[in-house]
Structure formats: structure tokens, C-alpha cells
N, C-alpha and C positions, 0 to 999 in steps of 0.2 A: 544391582543389574536390575535393569527394565524387564518386565515379565511381557511373555507373549502376548498378554491381553491386549497392549498399550502399544505393541509395533505395529499395529497395519492403522492404527489413528497416526504417528509420530512420521511413518514412512509418507505421507500424504498431506505432511501440514508446510505452510504460507503466512502463518495467521500473524497480526500484530495490527490492531485497526489504528492507524496513521493520522492523527488531527493535524492538517495543513495549518501552518498559522496563515496561509495567505486566502483562506474563506472567512479569515476573522479583521480582517483588515490589511494595510500597506504602509507599515508606520516606514520612514525613511531610516535609512543609518544613520550614524552617528558620524561628519566630516571630520578628520584627524589632520587631513593636509590636504591641498587643493590648488595646482599650477596650473598653466594653460596646457602643460603636456601628461601631470600624473595626479590622478585620486585615490586619495585610500580612505577608508571608511571601517568602522569599528560596528561589528553586530553582535547582538546579545536579544537571545532569544529562549524563551523557556516557556513550562507548560506543567503545572502540578495537578493531581489528580487523586480523588477520594473515590472509591469501591465499595459496593456491599453488592452478595448475592445470597441470595437465600438457598445454594446448593450448590454442589460440588460436581465435576465431571471428571469422568474415568480416563483421564488422556498422559496420565504422568503416574509413577509408581507412588509420588508424595500427595496425590489428589484426594483429599475427604469428602465424606457426606457429612451436610449441614451446614450452615452457613459459612460465611466468610467476608473479613474487611481487610485491604491493604489499601495502600498509597504508593501513587509512584511520583518521579518528579524527574525532570534535564532540566540541564541549562547549557546552552550551546552558545559559543563565543569565538570571534575569530574576525580574521581582516580579510577585506576585497582590497585588491591595486587594481588599478588601471594606466597604464601607461600608451601613450598616442605616438607613432613612430615617425609622420611625415606627412607632405602633401598628397597623400593616395589616403589618407586618413585611415590604415590598417592599426591594428593595435593590440598590445599584449596585455594579460590578466591573468591573475594568480589570486586563489583564495587558501588562506591555511583557517583550521575552526576545531577544536575542543570540545568535548563533549564530557559532564561529570554530570552523573545519575544513579537510578535506582530504585528497589522495592521497599516497601515496608509493612509493617503487621503480620498478617497471617499471610502473604502470597498470595496469589490470583487464584480465580476459582476450578481453574483445571490444574493447579500444582503443579504448574509452568516453572514458578517464582517461589522461593520460601518466605521471602521478607527480608532476607539478608544479604541481599546483595546489593553492591556500592563498585562504582569502578568511576574512575576518569582516562580518557583515552584521546588521540587523534582521531577525530572525524573525516574531514577534507583535507588534501592538501594538495591541492592541483593547479596546471599552469595554462594559457592557450595563447592563441592569433587567432584573431579574428583582420578579412581579409580588405575591410573599410571598402573604397569603391576600388579594388585593384583589377578584378574582372567582372564590369559593368554586367556582361550578360548573366553572373548569376544573381543579380544583385546586391544590396548594400549587405556588406558582410556575407557574403556570399560564400566562401570556404569559414570555416571555422574549426581550427585543429587542437583539441586538448588532449592533456594526458596527466594520468596518476589516482589520486584516493577522490573519487568525489560522487555525487547520486546520478544517476541515470534513468530515463522514464522511455518507455514507447507507447505513444497512442494513449488511451484513457487507463493503458495499467492493467491491461487484460493479459500479458506475458510479464511484463517489467514495470516494475515500479518503484526500484530503487532495492537494495537489499536488508530488509528492514525486520527478519525475523528473528525477535530479541528474545531466548529463553535465558533461563535464571539457573540457577542448582536444584531445583525441581527435576530436574531429567539426568537419566544417566548418569547419578550420582555426582552432578556437575559436568561430567565432560563437555556439553554444549553450552554453557554459561557462557554469556554474550553482555553480561552488566545488568540484566534486568531491564526493568522500565518497560518491560513486555507489551504490555497495551499501546503504550504512547508509542512503542517503538525509537528510543531516542537514538538508535544507532541505522543509518541508512545507506551510507555511502558504499559503495563496492570498493574492494581492498586496491584494485588496480585496473587503468581503464587506460583506451588509448580509443579516442573519439574525433570522427570527421564528418564535418554537415557540411553539405553542400546545396546552395540553392536560398531564394529567401524566404518572406510571411506569402507570398502568392505563386501560384503557376507550379511547375516541377520542382520537388527537391527530396533530398536521401540521405542518408546515414552511413555509415561502415564503423563498426567498433566493435572492439574487443576488450572483453568485460572479464575479471577476475572476484570471486569470493573468497573473503577470508570468514566467512559463517559454517562452523563445522556442522550445525542443524540442517544446513545445506547441502554438506557435505563439499564445501568447498568447490564447485564447478568452476569452469573455465570455458566462456561462450565466445562465438563469434554471432554476429548482428549484423541483418542488410535491412532496409526500410526503402522503398520507396512511396513515395507520396504527391496528389494537386492536390492544391490548397484554393480556393477560389470562394467567393461571399458564400456561398450557398452550401459549401461543407468541405468537407476531408474525405477523400479515397486514398488507401495506402493500402503498402504490402509488407509481409514483415518474411524474412528470414532467419531464422534461428539452428544455431549447430551446437550443439551440450561437446565439448571436444575434451573434457575430460574432468573427472572428479578425483579427490584425495583417497587414495583405499582404505586410509585410518576409518573411515566412514561413509564409503560405501554400501554398505549392509541398511543404509538410513535409506538407499534409492537405487536399487539393485539393477533398474533399467533405465537409470538415467543418463551413464554416459553413453557417448554417441547418440543420445536424443536431435532427433531435428523436428521444425516445426516451420508448418508453411501456413501464411493467414494472410487474410482479406479483411478489411474493414470499412466502413464509411461512419460519418456524424456529421450531423449541421440541421440546416432546417429547409434543404431545397428549395431555397428562395421563397419561402411563404412565413414571413413578420409569424412570432411564437410560436411557431413548428420546432420539435425538436423531436429527430430522427436517428437512429445510431443502430450499430451492429458490427458482429464481428465472426466470423469462424476461421477456426485455426485446425489442420490436419497435424499428427500426432504422429513419428513413426520412433519407438524407442527402440535402443541398444540389439533386441532381441527380433526387431522386426515388424513387430505386432504395430497395430495402427489404432489409434485413440482418436479424438477429436472432442470439441468442446466451440459452442456455439451461443450466439444471443442476438436478441432482437427489443429495443426499445423504443417507445414513441412518447409525446410530452408535448402539451399545450400550456403556453399561457397567459391567464386573462389578464390582462394589461389595463382593459377597462375599469375593472372591479377595484374597491378599496385595496391595497394590501396587495396587489396583484397576484392573485393565488396562482399556482401551478403545480399539476399533476402530471405523471407519467405512470406507466408500466411496462417492466419490463419481462421476458420468459427469458430465461437462461438453463442450458444443459451441460452436462460437461461426463463425456463414457467413465465406464467404468474404471478401467485403469488410467485415467488420463491425470497426468503431472502439471499440477499447476504452474508450477515456476517461481517465479518474483512479482505473483500479482500484486495490487493493492488499490488503495483509495486514489487513484489518479485525477480523477473531477471535482469530488466532494465527500463526506460523509457517507457510507454504504453504497461507493462506486461496486469494488470488488469484494471487500469485507462485510459479506450481506447478513445482517442480523449482529447486532451489539453481542448479546450471548451466543447464537451461534456462529458464528464467523471468528472468534478470540475464543470459547472455552468447551460449547457444545458440538461443535460442527454441524453438517457436513461444513468441508475446507475445499469446497469447489471442485470436488472430484466424486463421481458416483451420485450425482444428484441431477434432481430438476428443481429450478429453483423461481418460482413467481413472486415478484416485487411490484408494490405500489409507492411510489414517494409522494407526498402531499405539501408542499410549502407555502407558507403566508410572510407578506413584511408589510408588518404595519406601522414601520417606521426606520428611519435612514439607521438605528444603533439597533435594531432589535428583528430579529427574525426567527420564526417558529417550523417545525416540520414533524411529519409522522410517516413513518416508515414500515410497512407492512408487508411480511414474509408467508409464504408456503413452502416448507420443505419436503420433498420427495425422494427416499433413496433408490436409485436404480435395481440395485440387485442386492441382497443382505448374503448371499454366498461371496460376493466380490469385498464385504465390507462391514459395517457396524449397522445397523438398524437407525439413521439418525432424522426420520422424518419428523417432522411436527410444525411446530407455526410461531413467530413472535411479532410482536407490537412494540415497538420504540418511540416516544414521544422526546425530541429535545424542544431545547431556543438556545438562540444563541443573541448574546447583548455584547453589544461592545461601547464601552463607557467613552472610551476614548480611541484615536485612532492608536494606540499601544498598548490597549487592555484588551482580554475578553473572558467572558465567563460562559462558561455551554453545562448548564443543567440537560441529565438524561434519564427519564424511566423506561424500564423493559419488563415485558412481559412474556416470558419465554414456556410453552408448551410443548414437550415432546411424545410422540406417540407412545415409547415405551420406555423402560428403564434400563439401567446397567445388568439388571440382574436376565433379563429378557432378551438383551443382543443391541442395546441401547449405550448411550454415553452418562445420563443422568443419576447419580450415584443414590441410593436410599429408597426412591420410587419414582414414579413419573409425574406428579404434582407440577402444577405448576410455577416456576421463577421467577418471582418478584425481586429483578436487577435497577441496580441506581447508583449514578456517577456524577461527579460534580469536577468539571477541570476548567482551570483558569491561567489564562497565559498571555507573556507580553512580550513585546516585540520592539526593541531600542536599536 
């Protein structure tokens, strides 16, 4: 049974640093059938990773002090089908995909996995209809209705970026096991969805969504979500309403305030009509089941120096998450470091987007078409040590992405994480508060 020391951490978790394959190339699927009306494509993607952490973190009953070495991997394989219906260019589409993955070695630095996880499961099973030119006022494919098991994201993932928390056998005696591959987050689809998207690529558009999670580590919630956006060349302004309709009573102790939680959010992202400028921000006001109010917000600005060799870019972001804020299903909606802030902090040490102020500086450089370099610098400040552990500290992550072909990519990363205090003094790092030097190497393919 998990001890009380770990419960405050567990009940605020929504982690697992997703490496989206789209950031490393757009290889085409393998076409296996193509006629004037019907296309069928085979998709196979996979990632393998090797990880080393000099320190362990007190996030589970199996976590240990000292270094950890582990490996993760998954392969996702499936079919996309598109069928044109008639003269109005409306169409049906469907996707089915499975995932095989696991964790090997000693398990991750937080003890969420033990290294014994192996699982093959159904990941996607959904179908939909696009309107084509049937409703000209809404644009091409201005009505898109889909149902089934699929990945869903809202905005840049501040609230929802799939259902990607992938615990293994290291938590609650394996009761929350989802098959491992914790960092890579092999499983990302909601168990069941109904999604209606209205509008095109420009102007006003919106979504109505019903989502259910089959993830016990999230207490298997049922959600209703509505969004309204205005999209222009200068950027996107949007509003989101989210309501947690129900959670599974067997896992309600993990999130005692989650049921009946309502979130009202405003967001914006774009360049405001200024080339090379990037601006983004979001505010989320949260009313939980006991009518307490929490909030989270961020502001971000960046600039790309496109006249310089390698087009270097720099950005700064300040984010704040109130003391009992529930981060829900956040994730890396744009790129590495979007909402998993810090490779060590976001995945193992904390904070996990609650009870924290985070300052982040991103630096990127693209010396060639196949190589990009980056650095992410973080400062974490715990708001209240009465509301949770002291997870203040700082982190620097250096990484590179090399794409030797359109189908393959390689990503090494080195991290330096320094907590203010150890677990013995109210933090999470086991053994001491010395600097943790962390490393990982990922290799991915996309066919």
C-alpha cells in the first residue's frame, strides 16, 4: 500500500514527457490501397529510449535513492481509411491502431515503473465524417464529427493533450499499471470520445466534445468540453469550458476534489502581425467539487533572428499554478518542454504544474535542415510548503535532434537538476539535495 508520504504527490500528477514524432519529420504512411474513392494507408511509428538518473525521487513506494538506469520503447501500428462519398466531397474516415511497449532495466527515477512492464493493447479505434463542401458558410470540411477511441488536444495542451499518464507496476502495488513506457507515454488516446468540430482554418470555429478516460491514474473521469476560437494570420484567440462530469469511485481517493470540477479558460497565441515575434498566454479559472476556486496562467514571448546563421530563437515564459490547482490532462502540445516543464522536474522530481511558479527560457538553433539544437532553463518556486512538498529548484536541459532521413530521428539530451532541499527536509530527491546529472537518448522512426 502506498504510504501517506507519497499521496500528496500522486494526487497532483499528470506527467510523462511526450516526444511527438511530428517534431522530427513528416514521413508519409505506406499506401496499400488507392482508388478514386478509397484510400488505405499503413502507419508504423516507434521510439526507443535509454535513460540514466544519478538520483531517485520519492514519488512512489518503490522509489529508491541512488542512480537508476532503464530503457523504454514502443511501436504503434495501424491503418487509416478515407472514403469519398459523392459530389459534395464529403467523406468518411476511420483509424485503428495498436501499441506494444514496455519498460526495462531498473525502472524510472521516480519509481512509477519497475522495469517489468510489457503490454500490447488497442490504442485507436475511431470513425468520422467530414462535410466537404456541403456547408459553404463553414468552409471546406466545416463539419467534422468523430466517435471512438482517439487522441484529443485543446490549444497547446495547457488543459488537455491526450490521456498520456502511463504508470507501471511501481505505484499502489500495480493497481494503476497502464503498461509502462512512462516517459515516452505510449498510450495517449481517450477510451471513448464524441467530437464535433465546426468551422474551417480561418475565422470563427469551435468544438463540442465528450471524453472518457480509462486511465486509473487519472481516476477515469468523464468530461464535457466546449471551445470557441477565432483564427487569423495574426494568431488565435480562444475560450474553453470544461466540466468533469464523473470519476470512478474506486480511484476517487486520488483526486478527492476532481468530480464536478469546472474550468473556464481564455487563451491566445500568434505573432500579432509581426514577423519573427511569438506571443502566447492563457488563464484558467477552476472551481472544484467543493466550490473552492483555483487558477493557473502563463505569459510567453519569443523572437526568431532569421537573418542570423541557424535562425536562432529565444523565448521566455512565466507560469503560475495555484496551491490546489488540478492540472488535468496537460502535455507537450507544441514541442518538447511545452507543459512538461523540465525533463527531471516534470517527470520525476516535481513540481507537476500545481502549487508552483515556473520561469522558463528556451533557446534553439537550426544549423542545418537535419540538425537542430536547444537549451531549456528553468527556475521552480513552490508557492506553499503547507499545501505540498518543497519542490523549488532549477534545471538546465541541453538537447539535439538529428534527422538522418525523413523517417528516422535521434535525440540525445543532458540535464542538470538542482533541488533546494532533499526528501528528508520536505522535498522529493532521495538521499541528499546534491545536483543530479541526467541523460537520455531517444531513437525514433516513422513509416
